[in-house]
N, C-alpha and C positions, 0 to 999 in steps of 0.2 A: 269908358271906364265906368264901373257901376257907382251909383250914389250910396255913400256911407250910410248905416243906420245906425240908432243908438236905442238901447234897451228903454222900455218903458217905465221899468221899475228896477229899484237898486242899481241903477248906472254908476253911481260914483263910490260903492261902498269900498272898494281897493284904491281908489284915489285919495279916500280921507283916512286910509289905514295906514300904519307904518309900515315901510319897506319890508321889514321882517317877516310881515303877515302873509305877503304874496310873492316874495323873492326866494321861491324854492330852491334855486340853485346853490343859494348861500346856506341852506338849511344845514345844520349839524345834527346828523342823527344820533340818537342815543340808543347803543345797542344793549339789548338785555342777555341773559344767559341760556344759550341754547341748550344745556344740561337741565333746566328747568320743565321741558317738554318731552313727551314721547308720542310718536305717531301710532294710531289705532288702525285706521283703513282709509283707503282712497276714496273720496267723494266724486271726484270729476277733474277734468282738465280743461283748460281754455288756451286760447292763442299765447297767452303771456305768462301761464301759471300751472301748477298742479295743485289741488286742493285736498287736505286731509283733515279726516277728524283725528282729534288730538286730546291729551290729557296733561293738565299742568300739574306739575309735581311739586310740594308733596301732597296736596290737598285733593288730588284726583277730579279737580273741575274739567267738565267737557269743554274745549274749545275747537275752533277751526283754524288750521295751519295753511296758509296760502304760500307755498315755495314758488318763488319767481324765476322763470326761465332768464337765459340771458338776455339783457336788454339794456340800453342806454341808461347811465348811472342818473341823467336828468329825469327822465320819466318815473324811475323808482323813487327820488326826492319828491316829486310833484304829488305823487299818490300819497305818500307817508305825510307830507306837509299838510295836505288837505284833508286827510283822516284825522291828524291831529288837531287842525283847526275846527273840525266839525265834532271832536270827541263831546259825548254827552249830549248831542243834540237829538231832536225827537226822531225816531224811528230810523236814525241812521246807524247802519251796523257799528258796535263799539270795537276800536282798535285798543287791545290789551297790551300788547309787546311788538317789538321787532328785534328779530335775532339774526344771527348769520353764521353758518357753517365754517370753522375756523380752517378746515382744509380746502373746500371747494369755493370758499367765499360767497356762497349763493344766499342771497337775503331772503328771510320769511317773515310774513306778518301773522300775527296771531289774533284772532278776533274772538267775540263772544259766541257761543253756539246757540243756533237756531234749529228746531226740530222741523225742518221744511217738508212741505208735502210738495210733489212734483206738480207744476201748474197744469200741465196736460190731463191731469187726472182732477185734480181740484177744480179747474175753472168750469167744467162741465157740469159739476155738482152743486156750483153757488147759486143761492137764491138771489132774487132782486134785492133784499136789503143787504145780503152778505157783499155783493158786488158795491153797493154804495159804500158800505162801510170799510171795504178796503181800499177803495179808491181814496177815500177821505183820509184813511192812515197815510197812503202813499203821497198825497197831497202835502200832507202836514211835512214829510221828509225834504220835499222838493221846495216849498216855501220857505223852509229852514235854512237849506243850501243857499238858495238863492239869495236870501237875506244876508248871508255870509259872503256874499260875492262869487259864489262858485257855481258853475253849469256842469252837472253829471255827464252828459252827452252820451251814455249808453243806456237809456231806460228802456227796459223790455222785461217780459216776465221771468227770463232765467236769472235776472239781478234783484227779482223783489221776492224776499224769502219769507214764507208766511207759515206760522205754526197756528194751524186752523183751530188746534184744541185750547190754545191760550189766547187766541184771536190776536195774534201778535205778528207785526209786520216789521220787516227790515229791508232798506235799501242798501244793496251791497254793490261791491265792484266798482271802486272809483278809480280804476287805472287809466281811464279816458278823460276824466274830470279835468276842469281847466278853470283858472282863475279869470274872471270877466273884467275887461278894461275897454271903455267906450272906444268905438271906431277902430279896434285892433282887427286885424284880420287873422282869422284862425284857419287850422287846417279842415278841410272838408271830409278827410278820410275819417270819420269817427261815427259812432252809432252802428248798429247792425242793418243790415238792408231793408228789411222789412218795417223798420221803425225810423227809417232816415227821412228828416223833413226835406221838403221841396228845395229849400234853401241849398242844401248839401248837393241835391240831385242836379241842379242848375249852376253848381259851382259858385255860390254868393259866399264869400268869406266872413263877412261882416255880420255874423249872427250872433244871437245872444241866448238868454235863459227860456227864451220862447221855444227854443228847439225841443226842450225837455217836455214843453206841453203838446208838440205835435206827436212825440212818441208816446206820451201817456194817451193821446186821444186814439192812437193806433190800438194800444192794449184795450182801452174800453170799448171799442168797435168790436173787437175779436170776442170779447167777455159778452156783450148784449145780444149780437148776432150770432154767437157761437159758430166763428167762423176764422179758424186760426191757420196763418196769419190773416188779417183783413185784406191787406194789400200785399199781393204773392207775386212779385216781380222775380225774373229769371237772373236778372244782373241790374245794376244800377240804372241802365238806360230803360229797360223794362219796367222798372220800379215808377218810374215818373210817368210812364204810360198808363200804368195799371191806375196810378192816382188820378190822372186826367180823364180817365173813363167814368171815373166816378163824381170829379169836381168840375169837370169840363174844361175844355181847352180854351175858350174864350176868356175865362177866369184866369188860367195860368198866364195867357198873353197880357193880360192887363198888370200881373204882378210883375212880370219880365220888364215892361215897358216903365212902371213905376220906378223901378230900381235901376233902370237902364242896364240890364243883365242881358249880356251875349250868349244866345243859347248854341250850344254844340251842334254843329251842322248834321250831325248824324241822327238828330230827331228829326230831320226835316221828311225822312224817309219812313219814319215809325210811329210818329206822334198822331197822324191823321187828325179828325176833326169829331169832338165828342160834346154832345150837351150834358149840362150838370143833371145827376140823378137824384130822385127824391131818395131820402133816406129809407122809407117805409117800403121800398123796392126789396129792401134785405130782410124783410120781417117773413117768417113763417110759422108753421104749427109750434115748432120745437122751441122757438124763441121769444114768441109774441108776449108771453108774461114778463119778459126782461126790458120790453122796449115800450117805455111810456113815454109820453109827450115831454116830460120834463129830461128823460135821458136823450132823446132826438135833439132837443134845444141845447143840452149840454154839449153833446158831440158836434154839433154843428158850429159851435164856439170854439172848438179846440181844433178842429181839421180844416183850417183856413190856410190858403196859400201864403198869404200876407202874414208874416211871422208878428207883425205889429198889430195885426187884428185879433190874434189868438187870446183868449182868457190868462191872465197871470195867474199863478196858483193860488193866491190870495183872492182874486176874484172867482177863481174856480170853486174853492171851498165856501163861498158865500152864495154859491148857485142853488135854486129851489130844489135841485135834485138831491141835495144833501140835507134837506130840512128834517127829514126823520131821524138821520144819524145825530143832527145838531139836537135834536129833541130829545134822543137816547142819552146823549152826553149831558143835557141839562137835567135830565130825570135821575140821572146816576149821581150828578153832582149835588143835586138837591137832598137825595136819599143819604147821601154821605154824610152831608153837612147836617141833617135830620139826627141821624145816628150818632154823630159825634157831639151833637147838643144834649141828646139824651144820655149818653154815656157821662159827660160832664157834669149834668144835673144829678146823675146817680151817685157820682163821685162826690159832689159836694153835700148831698144829703147823708152820704156815708160817713163823711167828714165831721158834719155837724153831730150826728148822732153819736159818732165816738167821742167827741168834745164833751157832749153832754154826760154820757157815760162815765168818761173820764172823770168831770167835775165833780159827779156824785161819789165815785171811787175814790177821789183825793179827800173829800171830806169826810168818809168812813174813815180812810187811813189815818187823817189827823186825829181822830177820836180814838182810834185803836193805838195810834203811838202815844196819846196822852195818857191812856191807860196804862202801856207798857212801861212809860218813862216812868210814871207813878210807882209800878210794881218793881221796877229795876234796882229801887234801893237795896232789894234784900235777893237780888239774882242776877244772872249774866246771860250772853246769847252766844250763837255761832254762825257759821255761813259756809256756802259751798259754790262751786262752779261748774259749768260745762265746756266742752272742748268742739269745735266744728271741723267734720270731717272735709278732706280735700280729694278731688280726682286729677291724675295726671293723665295727659294725652301723648301716646308713643308716636314718634315721627315716622312718616311712610317712606318706602324704599325710593330711592331716585334713580331713572334709568336714562340714560344719555340718550338725546336725539340723533347725535352723530351715527350709532350703529344702526338706526333705524333708516337713515337716509342712504347708507352705503347698498341699501338692498332696494333702493327706487329705481324703477326703471329708466333707462338712459335714451 
């Protein structure tokens, strides 16, 4: 029997929250109006959904509409509840609405739109600083969801939307996300193969938020070494072999022994014996500008067999690798504060000038009024007014999403 494990951070978030926060099976979904949306074009498809660009009517706001494929109601409720709990969280994709086709009863999730650049093109062009910047933005999202008692369980480039022009990042696809409860056993059939942590590959079910940190480490390795994916297994068994060829088999067995995990007998014939490799073995002329001493140290603290030894999201954000990003944040904040202070000073000066000018004008008016009043004994006066123009806004046409869904491929 494997030894149970407990998350090093945020272990009791859901223990201390009311049941309705994490009990998604009892969640009552509030359905929006499907007629408020129109499909524009297909963006892609996944195992559990088809994704479209759409517009919100009548304001023509761009949105992303994720039409779910037939799946257990429990899974749909879990994704919606998690997205609602995380709504407004930093760099977490924003859920705008949940609608359902009245005929097919197919649910669809409506999200904010992100002008994403395909990662296979983008990652090859990123500078050292840009990699640090976007990793830091992703860590903000992970730190937030972990602090809310939620594991993403599917961190990979496909689920990280980046609008490079706006320097904006969003963590998407929360369909495999789950609430963390201490010592609970979870399904190991989560995450994509190249990003699966060793705990999943050895069938250790008592995992936690640290799974996301392994996946982040795999992403980071592929970015700095320009090797995508970094661990390229042909199946789940081969995936662990690929990891062992880098991190070593002795270290793997130490992990197995620590938690008393029984390794699948199939590994006996394929695992072999491998020594731990130095990270600098992956450096070459095309990536050496990205592989700094801080980068190697950071990577080494993420890609650890033992999930308890990996950096947490908060610890990762505090790593020296991100000092340049933190410094830029500090400088921007200081510049914004200075600008706000200058604007406040300018406004105060303008108000003082206006008050002084107004005081002189009032004094002059008093004198003028006195003269006028004195002269008014033999005369009279008149007055006038002005009207303020108004503008109207005509409503946009509304097109039903139902007609669009009838054209979708089955």
